[in-house]
N, C-alpha and C positions, 0 to 999 in steps of 0.2 A: 420384546416378544409378547409380554402380557398385554401391553397396550394394543398391539396388532390383533391379538386374539380377541380382546374385548370389542374392538371395532368390528371385527368379523361377525361376532355374535349380535351386535347391534343391527348390522345390516340384515342378518338372517331373520331377526325378530321383526324388523320393518317389512321385509319381503313377505313373511308369514301373515302379518297384519293386512297387507295389501291383498293377498290371496283370499283371506277370510272375508274381507270386505267385498271382494269381487263375487264370492259365492252368494252373499246376501243380496247384492245388487242383481245378480242373475235371477235369483228366486223371486225378487220383487218385480222384475220386468220380463217374466217368462213369455207372455203373449207377444210383445214386440220382437223378442228374439226369434220366436217361431216364425213370425211373419217375415223377418229379415232373411232367415235361412231359406224359406220357400221362394222369396222374390229375387234373391241374389245367390244362386247356387254356388258360384265360384268362391266369392268372398264368404258366403255362409259356411263353406267347408272349413275355412281357416278358423272361423268363430266356433264352429262345432267341435273341431279338434281341441282348441284352447279350453273350451268348457269341459270337455271330457278329461283333459289333463288335470284341471282343477278338481274335477270330480274324483279322480283316482287318488290325488294327493290329500284332499281334505274332507270330501263329503260323498262317500261311495253311494251310488244309486240316485243322486240328485238329478242327473241328466237322462235317466231312463225314459221319462215322458217325451224327450226330444227324438227318440229313435223313430217313431212313426212319422215325424216331420221329415227326418232325414230320408226315410224310405220314399216318401211322397216327392221329395225334391230330386233325389238322385237314383232311385231304384234300390231294390233290396241288396244286391251284391255290393254296389259302391257304398251304400250306407253301412253295411256290415264291415267292410274293409276300413272305411274312415273311422268308424267307432273303435275298431281294434287298434288303429294307429294312435288314437287319443288315449285310450286306456293303457296301452303299452308304454307310451311316452310318460304318462303320469306316474305309472307304477315304477318305472325306471328312475324318475326324479326322486320319488319317495325313498327308493332303495339307496340312491347315491347320497341323499341327505343323511340317512341313518349311517351309512358307511363312513362318510366324511366327518360328521359332527357329533354323532352318537346321542346318548340319552339327553343331554341338556337341551338340544333342539327338538328331538323327537317328542319329548314329553309336552312340548308346547303345541304340537300338531295333532296328537292323538292320545288316547288313554293308556297310561302305563299299566293299569290293571288288565286291559285287553291284551297288551303286549305279553305280559307274563302268562296269561291263559293260552296264548298261541305258541309258546315255547315248546309245549309238549308235542306239537304237530310236526316239528322239524325232524325229518327222517334222514337216514344215511344216504340213500340214493336221491340226491337233491334234484337233479334235472327233471326226471320223469315225475317225481313227487310234486314239484312245482307245477308242472303241467296239470296234474290231477287236482291239486289243492286250489288252483285258480277257479275251479268250477264251484267250490263250496265255501270258500273263506273270503272275508272282505279284502278288497284290493289294497287299501291303504295300510291296514294293520299287518298283513302278511309281508308287504314290501318292506316295512320298517323292521319287522322281526328278522327277515332274511338279511337285510343290510347290517343289522346290529350283531347277529349271533352266528353267522356263517362266513366262510371264506370263499364262497362261490364268486367267480368273476362276473363283471357286469355284462359282457357279451353273451355269456352262457345264460345268465339270468334273464336277459332281455329276450333271447330266443325261446326259452322255456315259457316265459310269460305270454309271449305272442301266440305260441302254440296252444296254450291253455285258454286264452281269452277268445281266440278266433271262433271256435264252435259256439260259445255263448253269444257272441255278437251276431252270428248268422242265425242262430235260433231265435233271438229276440227280434231280428229284422224280419224274419218270416212269420213270426207269431202275431205281428201287428194287426192283421186283418182276419185272423182265424177265430172261430167260436171258442169259448172257454174250454170245452171238452177236448177239442183238437189241440189246443195249446198245451194242456197237461200231457196228452199222449205224445206230442212232438217233443216236448222237453224231456220226457222220460226216455224216449228212443235215443235222442241226441246224447243224453247223459250216459246211457248204457254203452253206446258206441264209443264214446271218448274214453270212459273208464276201462272198457274192454281192451281198447287199443293200447292204453298205458300199461295195463297188467301184462298183456302179451309181450310188449316191448321189454318190460322189466324181466320177464321170465327168460326171454331170448338172451338178454345181456348176462344173466346169471349163468346160462349154459356156456356162453363164450368164455367166461372167466376160467382160468386154470384151477 
């Protein structure tokens, strides 16, 4: 059993090393990747999703410069949807890594100090709180925290994550060609709408409870 567990950890460390290497390769070859996405929209979508998965697991924010490229290649709506798919898949992978293998593996992928700082943000009403927290907290850290410290099921987690990330993806897709002042206004309006919706939903849920 111990030998099997040791072998499992070796494989996980190897996979983590490959993922980290992939992130550095992507950063070093950003321009060719942008050109590939623009010239090959179909296969570019697969590459774009993969990069966003890596982004959510290891390096949040690294693929944000690619969003305008995605908008140019597929249009704003498709770009936002594809971005959401990549972010959600990556967040779910991080969540499942934490749920399955716990601290020994998670500490190799992210900062334990950041994990402890995030513990205080875990509320009782998990579903709607995850929706809200996705707007303001890093994707990788929150995924690991929720996988380690809560008992929420992965389907419910994935649904809440997708709901929380979708508005951000659409906002970023539509901000690509707006002046800075309009970007700030649009982001503020979008945030208010999403936060308001979450608060209303939580209030209704409390009223329904006996």
